[in-house]
N, C-alpha and C positions, 0 to 999 in steps of 0.2 A: 351722576355719570353721564347721563344723557345730555344735560346741559353743557357739560365740558366738551362732549364730542361735537355738539352743534357749534360751540364757540370756536373750536378748532377748525371746523369746516368753513365757517365765515372767514377766519384768518387766512385759510388757504385760498379761498376764492377771491379774497382782496389781493393776494399776492399774485394770483393769475391774472386779474384784471390789469395790475400795474405792468406785468411783463407784456401783455397784448398791446397796452398803451404805448409801449416803448418799442414795439415792433420785434420783440424777442420771440424765439421758440420757447415754449414753456413746457416743462415736464413736471408731472405730479408724482410722487412716491407714496404708495400705500404701504403702511406698516403697523404693526402692533406695539412698536416700541415708543409709547407716548412718553415715557421718561426720558427718552433721548432727543426730544424735540429741540431743545435749546442747543444740544451738542450738533446735530445736524444744520440747524438754521445758522448758528453763529460760527462754527468751525469748519465742518465738513463741506457744505455746499459753497461757501466763500473760497475755499481752496479750489474747487472746480471752476467756478464762474471767473476766477482770476485767469485761468488759461483759456476759458471759452465764454467770453462775455456775451456772445450771441444767444446763449442758452440759459434761461432762467429756471431753476429747479426749486420746487416747493416740497417739503416734507409735511405729509398730511396723515398723521397717525390716528389709529383707533385704539380704544382700551383692549388690552390683550384678551380678555375674556369674551369680547364682543367681535374681535377681528374676523375670525372665519365666517360668521353669518353676515357681517356687514360687507365683507369683500364679495361673498357669494351673491348678495343682492345687487351689488354695484356691477359686477361682471355680467349679470343677467340683464341688467337695465342698460348696459352699455355706458355707464358713468364712472367706471373704475379709472384710476390713473394709469399713466404710461408704464410705470415701473412698479412691480409687485414684490414686497418683501415676502420671501418664501420660508416657511418653517421646514425643518427636515423631514424627509421621507414621505410618507404616504399622502398627506393632505396636498402637498406640492405636486407630487406625482399624478394625482387626480387632476390638478389644474392643466398639466401637460397633456394627459390622456384625453381630456375633454377639449383640447385645442385652444385653451385660454392663455396659455403662455407658449413661447416659441423655442425651438431648439437653438442652441448657441454654440454648437461645436466649432463653428467657424469664426467666432468673435475673437478679434485680436486680443491677446493676453490670457486666453484659456489655456495656453501652454504652461502657464505659471502654477497650475493645480495638478497635484497627484490624483491617481485614480481614487485613493481613499478619500481625499478632500472633496472629490466630486461625487462620490456615492450617495450622499444624502439627497442629491438633486440630479440624479440619473435614473434612466430606466433600469429595471431588474437586470438586464443583460450588460449594463454599463456602457452601451454603445452611443446613448444620446444624453448630453447634459442640457437642462433647460433652465438653469439659473447660475448665475456667478457667485461662487461661494464667497461669503464675506469673512465670517469668523467662526471660531470654536470657543468652547469653554474647556478648562482643564481641572481635572479633579487631583487633590492631594490633601494636605493638612497644614492649617495655620497654627502657629504657636506663639504664646506670649513671652516675649524675650525676657522681660523683667522677672517673671515666674522662674523661667528656666535658669537665669542667673542666680536668683535667690536660693534656689533648691539644689544648684550645682548639677543641673542636667544637660546632657548632651543630646543633639538632634539624633533620633533613632533612625537606623537604616534597614534594620531586619525586624521581623516580628518579635523575636525575643527581647531585643532592645526596646521596642515600642512598649510592649507589655511591662518591661522593667520600669521605664519611665513613668508609666500610669501608676504603677504600685507605689513608687516613691512619692508621687503627688498625693495619692491616697492616703498613704501613712502619715504625711505631713499634717493632713486634715484641714488645711487652711483653704485649698482651692478645689474646683471641680477638675478631676483628672481629664475628662473627655466630654465636651459640650455637644450634645445632640438629643434631641426629643423623639418620641414615637407618636405623638398626637396626630400629626399631619400624614404620618406614614411615608410619604415619598422620599423624605430624607434618608430614611433607613436603607432604602434601595439605592437612591441616587448617590448620596455622600458616603454610603457604607458599602453595600454590596458591589456596586459598579465601580467604586474607587479602587478597592484592594483585589477584586476579582480577576481583572485582566491578567495579572502576573500568574494566578493559579490555573486559568484555562488557557494560557499561552495566546492571549491576545486575539488577533485576526484568525489564527488557526482554529481556536475553539469556537469563536463567534461563527465563523463560516461552518464549521462542523455542526453546530446547533441547527443552523438553516438547512443544511443538507440531511439532517437526521442521523448523523453519525456521532453525535454527542447528546448527552441527556442532562437535565438540571439535577437529577438525583444520582450522578455518578462523576467520578473524576474531579476535575478542577471546579466544576460548577457546584457540586455538593461541598467540596473543601472550602469554597468562598463562604457558604452558609456557616460552616464549622468555625472558620476564622472570625466571621462577624459576631458569633455567639460570645466570644472571648472578650468583647467590649463591655459586656453587661455589668460586670461588678464595678466599673469605673464611671458610670453615668450618674448624673445629679440625682439627689433625693426627689422623688416625685416626677422623674423624666417622662413616665407615661403620659403626663398631662402637659408636657412641655411642646409648644407649638414652634414652628420655624422662627417667627420674629422674637419669641421668648429666648431661644438658643442665641440668636444674633445679639440680643441685649446683654445676656450673661457674659459672652465672650467680650463684647465691646466695652463692658464695665470693668474688664479685668479680673472676673471671678473664675475664669477657667483657664486651664494650661493649654489644652489642645482642642482644636475645632475641626472636624472633618469637613473639608472645603470643596466648594465650587468657586472658581476663580472670579466668578461674577461678584462675589461679596468683597473683593478688594475695595472697590470704590465706596461700597456700603459702609465698611468699617471706618474708612478715612472720614466719612462724613459724620458717622455716629460718635466718633471719639478721636479727633486729631491728635491727641497725645498718646494713643495706643501704640505701642511699639511692638509690632508683630511681624513674624517672618513666615516662611513656607518651607515645608519639606515634602519631598515626593512619596508616593505610596511605598511602603516597605517591602522588602523581599521576604521570602519564606525559605525554610530549610529545603534544600535541593534545588532552589531557584536563585540563580546568580544575578539575575537582572530584573529589575522592576518594569513592568510594561504600563504605561500611563493611559488613563481614559482621557482622550483629546476629542471631545464630543462636538460634532458639527452643530451649530446653533442658528445661523442666519444666512440667507443668500438673497440675490436680487434677480428677478425674472423680468422679461419684457412682455407685456400685455399684447397679445396678438391683434387686438383691435385698436391699438394706439395709432393715432394719425401722425405720430412723430417718431417713426421707427428709426430714421437715420441719427436724429439727435439723441434718441434713447440708447442706441447701440454706442454712440460715442461716450455717453456717460458711463455705460457698462464696462467699456474698455478701460476707462479711467479707473473704475472700481477694481478691476484686475491688475492695476499698476502698483508699482513700489511706492509712488507718491501718496496714493490712497491708504496703503498699508501703514505707512509712517503716521499719516494724520489720524487715522482711525484707532490704531493701537494706543496712542497717547491721549486721545480724547475720551476713550472707553476703557481704561485699565482693567484687565481681567477678561477682555474679549480679544482673542488673538487671531490675526489675519491667517487665512488658510493658504494664501499665495506663497510660493516659494520664492520670496524676494527679500532684499535686505531692508532691515529697519531697525532703529534703536528704540529702547523704552526708557522713559524718565522715572517711571515708579520701580523701586528696587524689589518689591514683592512680586509685581508682575514680571519682572525679569527673572526672578527665580523660577517661576513657572515656565517661562519661555525657554530657559536653559535645558529643561528636561527633554524637549523636542530633540535637542541635539545629542542627547545621552543614550538613546536607545529607542526601542520600538514603541508604537503607540496603537491603540485600538479605539473603539467607542462602544457605548452601551449596547449590551448584547441583545436587548428586547427590541431595539427600535426599528431595525430593517426586517420587514415582511412578517416577523413573529407577532406583531401586535395588530394585525389587520383585522382580526376578529373582534366584534364589540364586546361579547359575553360568552364565554370567559376571554378576558384580555390579558395577555402575557405581562405587559407593563403593570397593570393594576394588581395582577396577581403577585408580582414581585414586591410591590409596595406593601401589600398585606402580609406576605410570608416574612419579609425582613423585619417588619415592625414587630410581628409576633415572636420571631427569634429573639430579638433584643428584649422583648417584654418576658420572655421565658414561657409563653403559652403554646409554643411549638418548639420542639427540638429541630436541629438543622436537618435531619433526615425526614421528619414530618413536613417541614416547610418545602424541602426540595421535591419531595413526592407529590405534594399538593400542586406545585407549579408545573411539574412535569405531567401529571395526569391531565390538568386542564388544557395544557398545550397539545398533547396527544389526542384529545377529544375532538379537535377540529383541523389540526395541521397534519396533513397526510404524511410527509415525510417522517413524522414522529409516531404515527399511529401505530405502526407495527413493532415499535421498539419496547 
């Protein structure tokens, strides 16, 4: 891993040297998206330099697990790039609060982003945005079209229909009804609880009430989401407790499962794993008494401006382009499953990605309830507690009420708005 990081650094330095020799202004982008290097180098950056040949841009990624530490070291040493890829919420807020990235409220193009789109890269009061939102990922379900056709199944829209489909697949015995494991834990919360939960806790209304202390994990919609998740258990693969995330990906890619609780980022993964796999997507289902499904449209990545950059004007030019319709069109098709957060027009060539994108036009959206403010405590940590609790619900080692009480108790132990509840 270290050798790979060093090699990428040498390549970046060579590119900068070439730019300097040609008399161009050079910008370096720091990012954790090392898998996206080829896309940025061969597709995204050339689209920008075609319009701005006077600016050379180099994408210089670090491995995801090393990014935070490497970026911190570079920022302290004064060697960080001009543009900083920003993860959502607290880590990036720390960069702004420490003066390492600048406010971008006045950047041309920021008017293209809604308040919700800006939230993950804004101060708690929402008054200052310090990174240009690039993309989000959306939750839902993938389904194997061949299996659905073979078994005469219809895409479910309600919980009742969803469970009926799973029951038919189970009765047939040939395929896994629902492909997800609990070994890594995070999928149980991310693709399970946070996928179907927003509809039950009323999206932004419930998420904000949790932050304000007016809603609790062990009551109302948040408890109902644990109860809904527990209903998945009879339809998981044999030995699902030992199934890791890559194992679940392989099972679905091989055509062995009917439905896969999804993050849209897996669209490109499945295309690469099995180009013959014919799969579609359906949105989170509704529940009795809920006429409309609320999707989890989760902020994923943004781009900030290093306050120490010596190329502020060129960097702002690039960031303004990132906020544009042209960038959205290029990015959305180069990385199917990562959806631009700008309210601009773009078209998608990938039909599965288009399915996800259509949901944005059909109703309300929110994002993962534990990400803003509630996971600032290291131990106990709300996000990690949800991973644990949701996995135990699927494993049958916690009842939904026990899981909800566990998560709520830990949150109340340190978060004052919840302490008296």
